Biopython code that builds the backbone (N, CA, C, O; Angstrom):
import numpy as np
from Bio.PDB.StructureBuilder import StructureBuilder

atoms = [
    (1, "UNK", "N", (-20.598, 22.594, -17.764)),
    (1, "UNK", "CA", (-19.157, 22.680, -17.713)),
    (1, "UNK", "C", (-18.691, 22.368, -16.294)),
    (1, "UNK", "O", (-19.292, 22.839, -15.328)),
    (2, "UNK", "N", (-17.651, 21.596, -16.164)),
    (2, "UNK", "CA", (-17.104, 21.251, -14.857)),
    (2, "UNK", "C", (-16.104, 22.320, -14.455)),
    (2, "UNK", "O", (-15.166, 22.617, -15.195)),
    (3, "UNK", "N", (-16.306, 22.892, -13.289)),
    (3, "UNK", "CA", (-15.409, 23.930, -12.793)),
    (3, "UNK", "C", (-14.544, 23.329, -11.697)),
    (3, "UNK", "O", (-14.880, 23.405, -10.516)),
    (4, "UNK", "N", (-13.430, 22.731, -12.098)),
    (4, "UNK", "CA", (-12.533, 22.067, -11.158)),
    (4, "UNK", "C", (-11.105, 22.538, -11.451)),
    (4, "UNK", "O", (-10.521, 22.147, -12.461)),
    (5, "UNK", "N", (-10.545, 23.369, -10.580)),
    (5, "UNK", "CA", (-9.215, 23.914, -10.838)),
    (5, "UNK", "C", (-8.110, 22.856, -10.905)),
    (5, "UNK", "O", (-7.024, 23.134, -11.413)),
    (6, "UNK", "N", (-8.370, 21.656, -10.402)),
    (6, "UNK", "CA", (-7.342, 20.622, -10.459)),
    (6, "UNK", "C", (-7.253, 19.969, -11.847)),
    (6, "UNK", "O", (-6.276, 19.285, -12.153)),
    (7, "UNK", "N", (-8.280, 20.184, -12.681)),
    (7, "UNK", "CA", (-8.248, 19.632, -14.030)),
    (7, "UNK", "C", (-7.565, 20.608, -14.978)),
    (7, "UNK", "O", (-7.860, 21.802, -14.951)),
    (8, "UNK", "N", (-6.661, 20.119, -15.812)),
    (8, "UNK", "CA", (-5.984, 21.037, -16.740)),
    (8, "UNK", "C", (-6.962, 21.531, -17.813)),
    (8, "UNK", "O", (-7.834, 20.786, -18.260)),
    (9, "UNK", "N", (-6.807, 22.774, -18.212)),
    (9, "UNK", "CA", (-7.643, 23.329, -19.273)),
    (9, "UNK", "C", (-6.967, 23.054, -20.609)),
    (9, "UNK", "O", (-5.797, 23.383, -20.807)),
    (10, "UNK", "N", (-7.710, 22.455, -21.511)),
    (10, "UNK", "CA", (-7.228, 22.218, -22.860)),
    (10, "UNK", "C", (-8.258, 22.789, -23.818)),
    (10, "UNK", "O", (-9.398, 22.327, -23.844)),
    (11, "UNK", "N", (-7.877, 23.780, -24.600)),
    (11, "UNK", "CA", (-8.857, 24.356, -25.530)),
    (11, "UNK", "C", (-9.225, 23.355, -26.626)),
    (11, "UNK", "O", (-8.439, 22.476, -26.980)),
    (12, "UNK", "N", (-10.438, 23.513, -27.151)),
    (12, "UNK", "CA", (-10.883, 22.654, -28.242)),
    (12, "UNK", "C", (-10.117, 22.992, -29.521)),
    (12, "UNK", "O", (-9.778, 24.153, -29.751)),
    (13, "UNK", "N", (-9.847, 21.998, -30.341)),
    (13, "UNK", "CA", (-9.185, 22.273, -31.625)),
    (13, "UNK", "C", (-10.082, 23.122, -32.517)),
    (13, "UNK", "O", (-11.300, 23.136, -32.345)),
    (14, "UNK", "N", (-9.485, 23.821, -33.462)),
    (14, "UNK", "CA", (-10.244, 24.619, -34.415)),
    (14, "UNK", "C", (-11.240, 23.735, -35.150)),
    (14, "UNK", "O", (-10.928, 22.605, -35.526)),
    (15, "UNK", "N", (-12.430, 24.257, -35.348)),
    (15, "UNK", "CA", (-13.456, 23.526, -36.066)),
    (15, "UNK", "C", (-14.414, 22.754, -35.176)),
    (15, "UNK", "O", (-15.487, 22.356, -35.630)),
    (16, "UNK", "N", (-14.050, 22.531, -33.911)),
    (16, "UNK", "CA", (-14.953, 21.838, -33.004)),
    (16, "UNK", "C", (-16.049, 22.804, -32.555)),
    (16, "UNK", "O", (-15.784, 23.986, -32.337)),
    (17, "UNK", "N", (-17.285, 22.302, -32.415)),
    (17, "UNK", "CA", (-18.351, 23.194, -31.947)),
    (17, "UNK", "C", (-18.102, 23.600, -30.499)),
    (17, "UNK", "O", (-17.573, 22.823, -29.705)),
    (18, "UNK", "N", (-18.483, 24.809, -30.175)),
    (18, "UNK", "CA", (-18.317, 25.299, -28.808)),
    (18, "UNK", "C", (-19.393, 24.744, -27.887)),
    (18, "UNK", "O", (-19.223, 24.715, -26.668)),
    (19, "UNK", "N", (-20.502, 24.303, -28.476)),
    (19, "UNK", "CA", (-21.609, 23.770, -27.678)),
    (19, "UNK", "C", (-22.260, 22.624, -28.458)),
    (19, "UNK", "O", (-22.472, 22.729, -29.666)),
    (20, "UNK", "N", (-22.570, 21.548, -27.767)),
    (20, "UNK", "CA", (-23.260, 20.413, -28.372)),
    (20, "UNK", "C", (-24.690, 20.438, -27.860)),
    (20, "UNK", "O", (-24.932, 20.578, -26.661)),
    (21, "UNK", "N", (-25.646, 20.299, -28.793)),
    (21, "UNK", "CA", (-27.052, 20.331, -28.408)),
    (21, "UNK", "C", (-27.783, 19.153, -29.050)),
    (21, "UNK", "O", (-27.267, 18.520, -29.971)),
    (22, "UNK", "N", (-28.961, 18.872, -28.566)),
    (22, "UNK", "CA", (-29.785, 17.820, -29.134)),
    (22, "UNK", "C", (-29.981, 16.678, -28.163)),
    (22, "UNK", "O", (-29.557, 16.757, -27.010)),
    (23, "UNK", "N", (-30.631, 15.600, -28.631)),
    (23, "UNK", "CA", (-30.953, 14.491, -27.726)),
    (23, "UNK", "C", (-29.736, 13.716, -27.241)),
    (23, "UNK", "O", (-29.824, 12.961, -26.273)),
    (24, "UNK", "N", (-28.601, 13.899, -27.908)),
    (24, "UNK", "CA", (-27.393, 13.185, -27.467)),
    (24, "UNK", "C", (-26.811, 13.807, -26.195)),
    (24, "UNK", "O", (-25.991, 13.183, -25.522)),
    (25, "UNK", "N", (-27.227, 15.027, -25.864)),
    (25, "UNK", "CA", (-26.747, 15.707, -24.657)),
    (25, "UNK", "C", (-27.657, 15.312, -23.499)),
    (25, "UNK", "O", (-28.864, 15.549, -23.545)),
    (26, "UNK", "N", (-27.090, 14.722, -22.483)),
    (26, "UNK", "CA", (-27.874, 14.286, -21.333)),
    (26, "UNK", "C", (-27.035, 14.407, -20.072)),
    (26, "UNK", "O", (-25.810, 14.508, -20.123)),
    (27, "UNK", "N", (-27.724, 14.394, -18.945)),
    (27, "UNK", "CA", (-27.089, 14.398, -17.629)),
    (27, "UNK", "C", (-27.568, 13.168, -16.875)),
    (27, "UNK", "O", (-28.526, 12.514, -17.287)),
    (28, "UNK", "N", (-26.911, 12.858, -15.788)),
    (28, "UNK", "CA", (-27.287, 11.699, -14.993)),
    (28, "UNK", "C", (-28.750, 11.693, -14.598)),
    (28, "UNK", "O", (-29.380, 10.635, -14.570)),
    (29, "UNK", "N", (-29.300, 12.857, -14.292)),
    (29, "UNK", "CA", (-30.715, 12.944, -13.890)),
    (29, "UNK", "C", (-31.653, 12.575, -15.033)),
    (29, "UNK", "O", (-32.806, 12.216, -14.796)),
    (30, "UNK", "N", (-31.165, 12.660, -16.280)),
    (30, "UNK", "CA", (-31.976, 12.321, -17.445)),
    (30, "UNK", "C", (-31.974, 10.831, -17.742)),
    (30, "UNK", "O", (-32.782, 10.365, -18.547)),
    (31, "UNK", "N", (-31.105, 10.088, -17.124)),
    (31, "UNK", "CA", (-30.890, 8.687, -17.477)),
    (31, "UNK", "C", (-31.979, 7.822, -16.876)),
    (31, "UNK", "O", (-31.865, 7.335, -15.751)),
    (32, "UNK", "N", (-33.024, 7.644, -17.640)),
    (32, "UNK", "CA", (-34.148, 6.825, -17.201)),
    (32, "UNK", "C", (-34.577, 5.885, -18.317)),
    (32, "UNK", "O", (-35.656, 5.297, -18.247)),
    (33, "UNK", "N", (-33.751, 5.734, -19.340)),
    (33, "UNK", "CA", (-34.183, 4.991, -20.506)),
    (33, "UNK", "C", (-33.758, 3.538, -20.409)),
    (33, "UNK", "O", (-32.640, 3.165, -20.765)),
    (34, "UNK", "N", (-34.682, 2.736, -19.919)),
    (34, "UNK", "CA", (-34.456, 1.294, -19.788)),
    (34, "UNK", "C", (-35.591, 0.598, -20.521)),
    (34, "UNK", "O", (-36.758, 0.943, -20.341)),
    (35, "UNK", "N", (-35.250, -0.372, -21.339)),
    (35, "UNK", "CA", (-36.278, -1.150, -22.019)),
    (35, "UNK", "C", (-36.274, -2.551, -21.434)),
    (35, "UNK", "O", (-35.278, -3.267, -21.533)),
    (36, "UNK", "N", (-37.384, -2.941, -20.825)),
    (36, "UNK", "CA", (-37.511, -4.265, -20.222)),
    (36, "UNK", "C", (-38.286, -5.149, -21.196)),
    (36, "UNK", "O", (-39.417, -4.842, -21.571)),
    (37, "UNK", "N", (-37.661, -6.241, -21.592)),
    (37, "UNK", "CA", (-38.311, -7.175, -22.507)),
    (37, "UNK", "C", (-39.488, -7.851, -21.815)),
    (37, "UNK", "O", (-39.386, -8.284, -20.667)),
    (38, "UNK", "N", (-40.592, -7.933, -22.523)),
    (38, "UNK", "CA", (-41.782, -8.583, -21.978)),
    (38, "UNK", "C", (-41.632, -10.098, -22.068)),
    (38, "UNK", "O", (-40.776, -10.588, -22.804)),
    (39, "UNK", "N", (-42.444, -10.840, -21.336)),
    (39, "UNK", "CA", (-42.401, -12.304, -21.462)),
    (39, "UNK", "C", (-42.636, -12.768, -22.910)),
    (39, "UNK", "O", (-42.019, -13.735, -23.357)),
    (40, "UNK", "N", (-43.508, -12.096, -23.625)),
    (40, "UNK", "CA", (-43.764, -12.450, -25.028)),
    (40, "UNK", "C", (-42.519, -12.234, -25.878)),
    (40, "UNK", "O", (-42.190, -13.062, -26.727)),
    (41, "UNK", "N", (-41.828, -11.124, -25.650)),
    (41, "UNK", "CA", (-40.595, -10.840, -26.405)),
    (41, "UNK", "C", (-39.498, -11.851, -26.068)),
    (41, "UNK", "O", (-38.759, -12.298, -26.945)),
    (42, "UNK", "N", (-39.405, -12.199, -24.796)),
    (42, "UNK", "CA", (-38.413, -13.207, -24.396)),
    (42, "UNK", "C", (-38.721, -14.554, -25.038)),
    (42, "UNK", "O", (-37.807, -15.265, -25.456)),
    (43, "UNK", "N", (-39.992, -14.905, -25.119)),
    (43, "UNK", "CA", (-40.383, -16.150, -25.790)),
    (43, "UNK", "C", (-40.043, -16.104, -27.276)),
    (43, "UNK", "O", (-39.632, -17.109, -27.856)),
    (44, "UNK", "N", (-40.214, -14.944, -27.884)),
    (44, "UNK", "CA", (-39.882, -14.793, -29.296)),
    (44, "UNK", "C", (-38.380, -15.026, -29.521)),
    (44, "UNK", "O", (-37.985, -15.648, -30.508)),
    (45, "UNK", "N", (-37.559, -14.528, -28.611)),
    (45, "UNK", "CA", (-36.112, -14.758, -28.702)),
    (45, "UNK", "C", (-35.805, -16.235, -28.529)),
    (45, "UNK", "O", (-35.010, -16.799, -29.280)),
    (46, "UNK", "N", (-36.433, -16.866, -27.542)),
    (46, "UNK", "CA", (-36.223, -18.311, -27.339)),
    (46, "UNK", "C", (-36.608, -19.102, -28.584)),
    (46, "UNK", "O", (-35.897, -20.025, -28.980)),
    (47, "UNK", "N", (-37.738, -18.740, -29.206)),
    (47, "UNK", "CA", (-38.170, -19.416, -30.432)),
    (47, "UNK", "C", (-37.143, -19.229, -31.551)),
    (47, "UNK", "O", (-36.847, -20.163, -32.296)),
    (48, "UNK", "N", (-36.608, -18.016, -31.659)),
    (48, "UNK", "CA", (-35.618, -17.732, -32.697)),
    (48, "UNK", "C", (-34.331, -18.530, -32.455)),
    (48, "UNK", "O", (-33.711, -19.007, -33.406)),
    (49, "UNK", "N", (-33.932, -18.674, -31.199)),
    (49, "UNK", "CA", (-32.743, -19.467, -30.863)),
    (49, "UNK", "C", (-32.965, -20.925, -31.264)),
    (49, "UNK", "O", (-32.103, -21.547, -31.884)),
    (50, "UNK", "N", (-34.110, -21.450, -30.908)),
    (50, "UNK", "CA", (-34.415, -22.843, -31.278)),
    (50, "UNK", "C", (-34.416, -23.024, -32.794)),
    (50, "UNK", "O", (-33.872, -24.003, -33.306)),
    (51, "UNK", "N", (-35.021, -22.088, -33.506)),
    (51, "UNK", "CA", (-35.081, -22.160, -34.964)),
    (51, "UNK", "C", (-33.674, -22.146, -35.560)),
    (51, "UNK", "O", (-33.348, -22.951, -36.432)),
    (52, "UNK", "N", (-32.846, -21.217, -35.073)),
    (52, "UNK", "CA", (-31.479, -21.102, -35.596)),
    (52, "UNK", "C", (-30.679, -22.375, -35.315)),
    (52, "UNK", "O", (-29.951, -22.856, -36.183)),
    (53, "UNK", "N", (-30.811, -22.910, -34.123)),
    (53, "UNK", "CA", (-30.080, -24.138, -33.772)),
    (53, "UNK", "C", (-30.487, -25.296, -34.682)),
    (53, "UNK", "O", (-29.644, -26.104, -35.073)),
    (54, "UNK", "N", (-31.775, -25.381, -35.020)),
    (54, "UNK", "CA", (-32.250, -26.453, -35.903)),
    (54, "UNK", "C", (-31.630, -26.358, -37.296)),
    (54, "UNK", "O", (-31.482, -27.372, -37.978)),
    (55, "UNK", "N", (-31.272, -25.160, -37.715)),
    (55, "UNK", "CA", (-30.662, -24.982, -39.031)),
    (55, "UNK", "C", (-29.250, -25.552, -39.088)),
    (55, "UNK", "O", (-28.759, -25.892, -40.165)),
    (56, "UNK", "N", (-28.591, -25.657, -37.929)),
    (56, "UNK", "CA", (-27.238, -26.214, -37.868)),
    (56, "UNK", "C", (-26.178, -25.341, -38.519)),
    (56, "UNK", "O", (-25.141, -25.843, -38.951)),
    (57, "UNK", "N", (-26.425, -24.053, -38.594)),
    (57, "UNK", "CA", (-25.470, -23.129, -39.222)),
    (57, "UNK", "C", (-24.570, -22.495, -38.161)),
    (57, "UNK", "O", (-24.956, -22.390, -36.997)),
    (58, "UNK", "N", (-23.353, -22.067, -38.573)),
    (58, "UNK", "CA", (-22.485, -21.345, -37.628)),
    (58, "UNK", "C", (-23.051, -19.947, -37.327)),
    (58, "UNK", "O", (-23.888, -19.430, -38.068)),
    (59, "UNK", "N", (-22.577, -19.349, -36.227)),
    (59, "UNK", "CA", (-23.064, -18.045, -35.762)),
    (59, "UNK", "C", (-22.996, -16.968, -36.841)),
    (59, "UNK", "O", (-23.834, -16.066, -36.859)),
    (60, "UNK", "N", (-22.035, -17.041, -37.720)),
    (60, "UNK", "CA", (-21.883, -16.033, -38.765)),
    (60, "UNK", "C", (-23.052, -15.983, -39.736)),
    (60, "UNK", "O", (-23.128, -15.077, -40.565)),
    (61, "UNK", "N", (-23.955, -16.936, -39.645)),
    (61, "UNK", "CA", (-25.109, -16.986, -40.540)),
    (61, "UNK", "C", (-26.386, -16.446, -39.906)),
    (61, "UNK", "O", (-27.474, -16.632, -40.452)),
    (62, "UNK", "N", (-26.264, -15.785, -38.767)),
    (62, "UNK", "CA", (-27.450, -15.183, -38.154)),
    (62, "UNK", "C", (-27.888, -14.007, -39.020)),
    (62, "UNK", "O", (-27.096, -13.128, -39.360)),
    (63, "UNK", "N", (-29.172, -14.017, -39.367)),
    (63, "UNK", "CA", (-29.762, -12.936, -40.162)),
    (63, "UNK", "C", (-31.245, -12.853, -39.812)),
    (63, "UNK", "O", (-31.737, -13.608, -38.973)),
    (64, "UNK", "N", (-31.937, -11.948, -40.450)),
    (64, "UNK", "CA", (-33.386, -11.842, -40.214)),
    (64, "UNK", "C", (-34.104, -13.125, -40.620)),
    (64, "UNK", "O", (-35.113, -13.503, -40.026)),
    (65, "UNK", "N", (-33.565, -13.785, -41.641)),
    (65, "UNK", "CA", (-34.199, -15.014, -42.117)),
    (65, "UNK", "C", (-33.900, -16.205, -41.205)),
    (65, "UNK", "O", (-34.759, -17.063, -41.003)),
    (66, "UNK", "N", (-32.696, -16.260, -40.661)),
    (66, "UNK", "CA", (-32.302, -17.422, -39.862)),
    (66, "UNK", "C", (-32.573, -17.239, -38.369)),
    (66, "UNK", "O", (-32.515, -18.202, -37.605)),
    (67, "UNK", "N", (-32.868, -16.007, -37.951)),
    (67, "UNK", "CA", (-33.159, -15.707, -36.547)),
    (67, "UNK", "C", (-34.394, -14.803, -36.518)),
    (67, "UNK", "O", (-34.289, -13.620, -36.196)),
    (68, "UNK", "N", (-35.556, -15.354, -36.852)),
    (68, "UNK", "CA", (-36.752, -14.519, -37.024)),
    (68, "UNK", "C", (-37.306, -13.967, -35.708)),
    (68, "UNK", "O", (-37.521, -14.698, -34.742)),
    (69, "UNK", "N", (-37.522, -12.677, -35.707)),
    (69, "UNK", "CA", (-38.142, -11.980, -34.578)),
    (69, "UNK", "C", (-39.299, -11.152, -35.144)),
    (69, "UNK", "O", (-39.164, -9.940, -35.311)),
    (70, "UNK", "N", (-40.426, -11.789, -35.439)),
    (70, "UNK", "CA", (-41.499, -11.116, -36.160)),
    (70, "UNK", "C", (-42.040, -9.848, -35.504)),
    (70, "UNK", "O", (-42.357, -8.895, -36.216)),
    (71, "UNK", "N", (-42.154, -9.798, -34.213)),
    (71, "UNK", "CA", (-42.646, -8.595, -33.527)),
    (71, "UNK", "C", (-41.507, -7.792, -32.919)),
    (71, "UNK", "O", (-41.473, -6.567, -33.035)),
    (72, "UNK", "N", (-40.584, -8.477, -32.277)),
    (72, "UNK", "CA", (-39.487, -7.802, -31.579)),
    (72, "UNK", "C", (-38.574, -7.038, -32.535)),
    (72, "UNK", "O", (-37.938, -6.064, -32.132)),
    (73, "UNK", "N", (-38.501, -7.462, -33.785)),
    (73, "UNK", "CA", (-37.629, -6.766, -34.740)),
    (73, "UNK", "C", (-38.021, -5.296, -34.868)),
    (73, "UNK", "O", (-37.150, -4.444, -35.045)),
    (74, "UNK", "N", (-39.310, -4.983, -34.783)),
    (74, "UNK", "CA", (-39.750, -3.585, -34.880)),
    (74, "UNK", "C", (-39.328, -2.787, -33.643)),
    (74, "UNK", "O", (-38.954, -1.619, -33.745)),
    (75, "UNK", "N", (-39.393, -3.423, -32.491)),
    (75, "UNK", "CA", (-38.935, -2.777, -31.255)),
    (75, "UNK", "C", (-37.434, -2.508, -31.352)),
    (75, "UNK", "O", (-36.965, -1.429, -30.990)),
    (76, "UNK", "N", (-36.689, -3.494, -31.841)),
    (76, "UNK", "CA", (-35.237, -3.337, -31.966)),
    (76, "UNK", "C", (-34.870, -2.240, -32.959)),
    (76, "UNK", "O", (-33.870, -1.547, -32.770)),
    (77, "UNK", "N", (-35.665, -2.074, -34.015)),
    (77, "UNK", "CA", (-35.429, -0.968, -34.954)),
    (77, "UNK", "C", (-35.612, 0.380, -34.263)),
    (77, "UNK", "O", (-34.835, 1.308, -34.489)),
    (78, "UNK", "N", (-36.647, 0.488, -33.416)),
    (78, "UNK", "CA", (-36.850, 1.729, -32.659)),
    (78, "UNK", "C", (-35.696, 1.971, -31.680)),
    (78, "UNK", "O", (-35.248, 3.106, -31.514)),
    (79, "UNK", "N", (-35.224, 0.918, -31.045)),
    (79, "UNK", "CA", (-34.088, 1.057, -30.135)),
    (79, "UNK", "C", (-32.836, 1.484, -30.901)),
    (79, "UNK", "O", (-32.042, 2.282, -30.402)),
    (80, "UNK", "N", (-32.660, 0.959, -32.102)),
    (80, "UNK", "CA", (-31.510, 1.349, -32.926)),
    (80, "UNK", "C", (-31.579, 2.834, -33.280)),
    (80, "UNK", "O", (-30.557, 3.519, -33.300)),
    (81, "UNK", "N", (-32.781, 3.326, -33.557)),
    (81, "UNK", "CA", (-32.931, 4.763, -33.843)),
    (81, "UNK", "C", (-32.503, 5.591, -32.635)),
    (81, "UNK", "O", (-31.819, 6.604, -32.777)),
    (82, "UNK", "N", (-32.914, 5.149, -31.439)),
    (82, "UNK", "CA", (-32.499, 5.850, -30.212)),
    (82, "UNK", "C", (-30.985, 5.814, -30.051)),
    (82, "UNK", "O", (-30.366, 6.792, -29.631)),
    (83, "UNK", "N", (-30.406, 4.681, -30.390)),
    (83, "UNK", "CA", (-28.955, 4.524, -30.268)),
    (83, "UNK", "C", (-28.209, 5.466, -31.213)),
    (83, "UNK", "O", (-27.247, 6.120, -30.810)),
    (84, "UNK", "N", (-28.649, 5.533, -32.459)),
    (84, "UNK", "CA", (-27.902, 6.280, -33.473)),
    (84, "UNK", "C", (-28.310, 7.732, -33.623)),
    (84, "UNK", "O", (-27.509, 8.537, -34.098)),
    (85, "UNK", "N", (-29.527, 8.100, -33.237)),
    (85, "UNK", "CA", (-29.952, 9.483, -33.433)),
    (85, "UNK", "C", (-30.459, 10.134, -32.153)),
    (85, "UNK", "O", (-30.799, 11.317, -32.159)),
    (86, "UNK", "N", (-30.514, 9.399, -31.077)),
    (86, "UNK", "CA", (-30.999, 9.944, -29.804)),
    (86, "UNK", "C", (-29.880, 10.072, -28.803)),
    (86, "UNK", "O", (-28.833, 10.652, -29.091)),
    (87, "UNK", "N", (-30.107, 9.524, -27.616)),
    (87, "UNK", "CA", (-29.123, 9.627, -26.539)),
    (87, "UNK", "C", (-27.828, 8.888, -26.822)),
    (87, "UNK", "O", (-26.779, 9.246, -26.286)),
    (88, "UNK", "N", (-27.892, 7.869, -27.650)),
    (88, "UNK", "CA", (-26.683, 7.116, -27.951)),
    (88, "UNK", "C", (-26.517, 5.879, -27.100)),
    (88, "UNK", "O", (-25.492, 5.203, -27.181)),
    (89, "UNK", "N", (-27.513, 5.570, -26.280)),
    (89, "UNK", "CA", (-27.457, 4.367, -25.454)),
    (89, "UNK", "C", (-28.858, 4.033, -24.961)),
    (89, "UNK", "O", (-29.761, 4.869, -24.989)),
    (90, "UNK", "N", (-29.013, 2.825, -24.523)),
    (90, "UNK", "CA", (-30.196, 2.371, -23.812)),
    (90, "UNK", "C", (-29.778, 1.153, -23.024)),
    (90, "UNK", "O", (-28.688, 0.622, -23.236)),
    (91, "UNK", "N", (-30.614, 0.707, -22.131)),
    (91, "UNK", "CA", (-30.296, -0.440, -21.284)),
    (91, "UNK", "C", (-31.393, -1.478, -21.437)),
    (91, "UNK", "O", (-32.580, -1.165, -21.341)),
    (92, "UNK", "N", (-30.986, -2.715, -21.676)),
    (92, "UNK", "CA", (-31.894, -3.848, -21.620)),
    (92, "UNK", "C", (-31.365, -4.701, -20.485)),
    (92, "UNK", "O", (-30.365, -5.399, -20.661)),
    (93, "UNK", "N", (-32.003, -4.668, -19.326)),
    (93, "UNK", "CA", (-31.468, -5.389, -18.167)),
    (93, "UNK", "C", (-31.533, -6.903, -18.342)),
    (93, "UNK", "O", (-32.398, -7.432, -19.040)),
    (94, "UNK", "N", (-30.619, -7.565, -17.706)),
    (94, "UNK", "CA", (-30.585, -9.021, -17.709)),
    (94, "UNK", "C", (-31.782, -9.549, -16.924)),
    (94, "UNK", "O", (-32.197, -8.970, -15.920)),
    (95, "UNK", "N", (-32.319, -10.655, -17.404)),
    (95, "UNK", "CA", (-33.473, -11.224, -16.714)),
    (95, "UNK", "C", (-33.065, -12.336, -15.759)),
    (95, "UNK", "O", (-33.926, -12.976, -15.155)),
    (96, "UNK", "N", (-31.825, -12.564, -15.619)),
    (96, "UNK", "CA", (-31.475, -13.580, -14.664)),
    (96, "UNK", "C", (-30.215, -14.245, -15.003)),
    (96, "UNK", "O", (-29.776, -15.141, -14.282)),
]
sb = StructureBuilder()
sb.init_structure("model")
sb.init_model(0)
sb.init_chain("A")
sb.init_seg("    ")
for serial, (resi, resn, name, xyz) in enumerate(atoms, 1):
    if name == "N":
        sb.init_residue(resn, " ", resi, " ")
    sb.init_atom(name, np.array(xyz, "f"), 0.0, 1.0, " ", f" {name:<3s}", serial, name[0])
structure = sb.get_structure()
């Protein structure tokens, strides 16, 4: 809880929990979750981009079939679980 007298106090509406617990609760010191794509994973993305471009379809047609990521798709599923049931975020840094 932030104890700052300059901030106005607003009570929570009825029905809101008084305390939130679980993996979604984190502090700045906990923020260490970064996923760095490996060279193999980056190559898999490049291959998928080339494959999709060869199909000549508009962006709205991207799917598992048209943008195949045979190994990386499993990693992305794990990241999605972290996003929706864990901390609620992760970072994939830009490679350049």
